[in-house]
N, C-alpha and C positions, 0 to 999 in steps of 0.2 A: 504494500500500500504506500502510495506516495503522498506528499503533503497537499498536492492539489485535490486529491480525493477527500482528505480530511477537511480542507477548507470548503469544498463544495458541500459536504454534509453539514458542516457547521452553519454555512450560509442558509441551507435549506431548513435546518432545524430552527435557526433564529427567525427566519421568515415565517415558519409555522407558528411560532409563539406570537408573532405579530398579528397574522391574519387567520391562523388556524388551518391552513390547507397546504403548507409548503412541503410536507412529507408524502403527499399523495402520489408523487411520481416515482417513489422508491418501492422496491419489493419488500414484502414483509420480513424476509431474512435480513435485508440491509438495515431496516429500521431496528430490528432486534439487536443486530450486531452493534450498530451505532449507539443505541441506548446502553448496551453493556459496557462500552468503553468511554462513554461521555464523561463520567466523573473523572476518570484518569486523564482524559484530554484537557479538562478544565484545570487540572493540577500542574500541567506542564508550564515550565518557566518560559514566558513569552519573550522576555528580554534577557537572554543569557549574558553572563559576564564575558568580557572580551577574552579573558584567559580560557574560558570554556570553548569559545569559537576557535581559538588558536590550537587547542588540544585536538579538537575534532579534525581540523585541517591537517595538522601534523600526522595524525593517525591515518587519514586518507592518503596522504602522500607516501607514507611508509608501506602502503599496500601495493603500490605500483611496481 
């Protein structure tokens, strides 16, 4: 799963909260899966420290 997918689901879920019909385009399995991980997604650090970003980039470069 990539970040675009998560962003898309978050956008749809947020729209559903506003007007009540944003999740109607998703399959039941997708809605169940999203609801099961939603709490964890909300806990993610949205503004990581610069050191964390550098560590991720260094790790990525070491895999090449």
